[in-house]
N, C-alpha and C positions, 0 to 999 in steps of 0.2 A: 300897373295892371291894364290900363287902357291901351298902352302901346302893344303889350303882348296880345291882347284881345283882337286889336286891329290887325296885327300881323297874322294871327291864326285865321281870322276871317278872310284875309287876303289869300292865304295859302289854300283854304277850302274853296274859295271862289275860283282860283286859278286851276285847281285840280278838276273842279266841276266843268269849267270851260274846256279843259283838255279832253275830258271824256266826251263832251258834246261834239267837239271838233272831230274826234275819232269816228263817232257815229255818223256824222254828216259826210265825212270823206268816204267812209266804208259803203254807205247806202248808195251813193252815186256810182261807185265802181261796180257794185253788185248789179245794178241795172245795165250798165254798159256791157258787161261781160255775160250777163244772163242772156241777152239777145244773141250775142255771138255764139254762145253755147248751144242755145236752142236751134240756131241755124245749122250748126255743125252736126248736131245729133239727128236732125230731120233731113239731112242732106239727100238721102236716097229718095224720100217722099217729094221734096222740093224739085229734085231733078226730073222726076217723072211728070210733075204737074206744070212746070214752067219751061222745061227743055225736052219735050218728047222727041226722041229720035229712034231709029231702028237699032242703034248701037248703045246699049246701056252704059258702056264705058265712056262714050262721047258725051252722053248726058251728064254723067258724073263729073267729067272734066270741066264742062261748061258751068256746072253748079259750083264747083270748087273755085273756078275762075271768078265767078261773081262774088264768092266769099272773099277772095283776094282783092277784088275791085274796091271793096269797102276800105281797104288799107291804103289804097293809092292816095286818098284824100287826107290821110292822117298827117303827112308833113305840112300840108296847107293848114289844117286845123291847128297844128302845134304852133305855127307862125301867127295865125289870127288870134287865137285865144291866149297864146304865150305872151305876145306883145301886150294884149289888153290886161292880162293878169299881172305882168310886171309893172305896168304903168298905173293901173287903177285898182289893183288889189286881187287877191286870189278868190275871195268870196264872190265877187261880182261875176268873174269869169266862169267859175265852176257852177254857179246858179244858171247861167245861160246854157252851158254845156248840157246839163241834165234835162232841161226843158226840151232841147233839140233831140236828144236821144229818146226821150219818153214818147214823143209823138211820132217819130220815125219807126219805132218799134211797133206801135199801134198800127201804123200804115201797112206794114208787112202782113199783119193779121187780116187786114181788110182787102188785100189785093185779089182781084179776079185772076183765074188761071189762064193758061194758054188756050184751053178748049173754049173758054168764055169770050176772050177778046183777042186771041191770036198773038201776033208778034208784040203787041203793046204790053203783054204780061211780063216777059223777061226784060223789056226796056224799062218799065216802071220799077221792077225789082232792082235793076242796076242803079237807077236814080236814087232810090231810097237807101241802097247800100252806100252810095257816095255821100249822102247826107249823114248817115251814121258814122262813116269814117271821118268826116269833118269834126263831129262832136267827140269821137273817141280820141282824135289827135290832141284835143284840148284837155281831155280828162286825165290821162295817165300822169303826165308830168305835173299838172296842176295839183292833183290830189296827193302826189308824192311830196311835192314841195310843201303843201299845206300841213300834212301830218308831221313831217320832220321838223318844220319850223315851230311847231307847237311842243315838240319834245324837249324835256330838260336834258342837260348834259349827262352822259352815261346811259341814256335810254333811247337814243335815236334809232338804234337798230331794232329794238323791240317795238316802239311805236310806229316807226316807218314800215315795219313788216306787215302791219294791218292793212296797208295798201294792197299788198299781194294776197293777204287773206281774203280781202273783199273781191279781188279778181277771181281767185279760186272758188269763193262762195258763189259768185255769179255763174260761173261754169257749172258748179255743183247743183245750184238751183235749176239751171236749165236742163242738166242731165237728169235730175230727179223728176222734173216735170215731164220730160219726154218719156222717161222709163215708165212712169205711172200711167201716163195716157196710153202708151203702147200696150201696157199690161191690161188696162181696163177696157179699151175699145177694140172692136174687131178691126182687121186690116182695112175693110171697106170703109168703116166709119172714120178711121184714122186719116185715110186719103180724102174723104169727103169733107170733113170739117175739123177733126181732132187736132191736126197739126197747127191750126190757127189759135187754139186756146191759150197756149203759153205766151204768144205775142200779145194777146189781149190783156193778160195778167200784168204785163210789164208797166202799163200806164199807172197803176196804183203805186208801185214802188217809185216811179219817177216823180209823181206829185208829192209824195211824202218827202223824198230826198230834196226836191227843190225848196220846199218849205223850211226844212231843217237848215239848209245851206244859207238861205237868205236871212235867217234869223240870228246867225252867228256873227261874231266880230271877226275882223281880219286877224292874221297871224301876228304875234308880237314882233317877229323879225321884220315883216313888211311895215308895220306901224312905226317901228323905230326908224327905218330909212326914210319913211314918208315925213316924219317929224323933223328929220335932219335935212330934208330937201335933197336926198341923195337918190331919188327914184330915177332909173335910167330913162333917158328920152328916146334912145334908139337901141333897145335890148338885142334886136336881131343883128345889128352891126357889131355890137360888142361881142356877141356869141361867136362871130367868125373873125374877130380881130384879137382882142385882149384875152378871150377865153376859147380861142380856136383849138388849142391842144386838148383841153378838157372835153370840148364838144365832139371832137373826133374819137377821143377815148371812149365816150359813151357809146358811140356807134360800134366800136370794136367789141366792147363788153356785151352789147346787145345781141350780137350774132348768135352766140350759144343760147343766151337767155330766151330769145324769141323762137329759134328753131326747136329747141328742146321743150318749149312750151306748147306750141301748136301741133307738134307731131304726137306726143303722148296724150294730150288733153282733147284735141279735136280730131286729128286724123286717125288715131289708133282705134277708135270705135268702129270706123269703117274698115280699117286694115285687117283686124282680127276676124271680121265678118267675111270679107272677100278673099283674103289670102289664107285664112285659117279655117274658113267654113263654119264658123260659129253662127248661131241665130242672132238676129237683131236684138232680141230681148236680152240674151246673155251678154252681148257686147256692151249694151247700155248699162247693165247692172255692174259689170266689171268696171267701166269707167266711173260710175257713181261711187263705188266703194273706194277706188283709188283716189278720187278727188277728195273724199272725206279725210283720208289719211293726209293728203297734201295740205289741206286747210289746217289741220291740227299741228302739223310739224312746222309750218312757216314761222309762227311767233316764237317757237322754241329756239330755232336757229337764229332768228333775229336777236333775241335776248343773248344767246351765246356769243354772237358777233360783238356785242358790247363788252364782253370779257376777253375774248381771245383775238379779236380783230376780224375784219371783213374778208381779207384776202385768203386765209386758209380754207374757209368754207367755199368760196367761189372757185378756188383751184381744185378742191375736192369734187365739186359738181362737174366742171368741164373735163377734168381728168377722167372721171368715171365714165362719161359719155365716149371719150376717145377709146377707152378699153372695152366697154361693154356693149356698144351700139349693135354690132353685128350678132353677137351671141343672143342679145335680147330680142332682136327681130326674128331670129330662128325659132326661139321659144314662142313668140307671139303668133307665128304662122304655122305652128305645128299641128293645129287642130284640136289641141287639148285645152279645155277650159282652165284647168289648174295652171298650166304653163303660161297661157295667155295672161291670166291674172297676175302671176308672179312677174312676168316680163313688164307689164304696164306698171305694176307697183314699184319695181326697182327703178324704172325710169322716173317715176314721180318722186321717189325718195331722193334721188340724186339731183333732180330739178329743184326740190325744196331747199337744198343746201345753198343754191344760188339765190332763190327767191326771198329767203329770209333777210339777208343783209343788203340786197341790191338797192332798195329804195333809199336806204341811208347813204350808201357810198355814192350813188348817183347825185344826191343832193349835196353831199359834202365836197364834191369837186368844184362847186360854183359858189360865187357870192350871191347874196340875197337879191341884189338889184337886177340880175339877169337869169336867176335860177329857173324860173318857170319857162322862159323861152328857150334857153340853151339846152336844158335837160330835155325838153319836149322835142326839139328839132333833132338832136342826136339820136334819141331813142326811137322816135316815130319814123325817121328816115330808114333806119335799119329794119324796123318791124315791117314797114311797107314793102321793102324789097325782098326780105328773106323770110319773114314770119307769116304774113298774110297769104302768100303764095306757097307756103310749105306743103299744104295738102295737095295743091295742084302739081307742084314740082315732084313730090313723091309718087303720085299717081302716074305722072308722065314718065318718070324714070323707070318704073316697073314696066310700063307699056313699051318703052324704048329698048330696054335690056332683056325683057322677059324674065327677070329675076325679082322675086318678092323681097330680096335683101338689098336692092338698089338704094332705098332711102338711107341706108347706113352710111353711104359715102357723103351724103349731104349733112347728116348729123355729125359725123366725125370732122369734116372740114370746118364747120362752124365752131365746134368745140376747141379745135386746135388753135384757131385764130384768137378766140377769147382767152384761152389759157395763156398764150404769149402776151396778150395785152395786159392781163391781170398781173403777170409777173412784173411788169414795168411800172404799174401805178404805185403811188405811195400809200401807206396804210393811214386811213383817215379816221378810224374809229376813236382814237384818243386825242384828236385835235378839236378845238372849238369850232362851231359852225361859222363859216365866213360871212 
């Protein structure tokens, strides 16, 4: 009886620890992407306050450029925090990451505008975005590894999917905050002070997340290699030698993952307003509704990938974008609220097919000793080049070609590459974690 009782207590403790690990991983990601979401949804206001020019399109391009600048630091952040996380543990690295993001988010809310301090305003905004990019580079791969390493066999897809749930939830929270503030305040008050409020709110989420992360144990997988003295001394070197193929595979998989993420979630709110002529309020509420569906669908597809495999869902996602990108952009730019909503919703649904299983398959391609570093470097390098600048590239393509459908070429190209890479990888859903 004592043995059975001890075994039951151990199982209950393990399940409780797993739930707390999911919460800690989720709350950190929510803050990371809440800030990116708020910036994306207030891009028109920020462009007027920090980049005033006679040409609104030039201001918008500059603001999207600064949005992308935050991503330039992500590969560096993935190296710094990845090496630290692979050598000293996931918990320590992720606790530092969330502190950095919380205070840089607050700093944006405190920034004076161009009218107040001139050229220093956009320069300081760029500096803060660089700091945020550094922390974001350590967050995605670290929280992905953290969640998947806590998952039992047969549930890695489901538990890993909560990493993407938290990313979507962060954008959703940012979207909802922006939409509510835009609805409540007058346009003058929104420009005067309202846009700052969501950035101030981020500090509370950051402090709670930091406390939760620091109070948790490290993952069982990391503890095991630590006890066996198998912790990598040079995880970055191993990522580009023994794990080179898997690291470049992550890069290829991420092309569609990141382009199809930042276009429908960040860029489309501005696109349906400028190309389709919808009001800012309507565009924000469409984005918020679609994000809600996205967050609900991700764990469903994550759990399904534990049963049918990761590859079928990932191929469905990238294949859908290859076929549907141009028709959906036509719908989104039609000027109809119903068609714009349908277009963004379909984009989100096909994105969710990839987002559900991707944290698990990314983690399953690497051994524990280099997982944080190799996963982060492969992912963040692709995101920095192709994802962070996606809104800028789409806006530039429209300006260059004069066609509102020009972003479709970018979306299709990324989807084709990822589709071909996905065909070549092995199915990892039914293998033990390395």
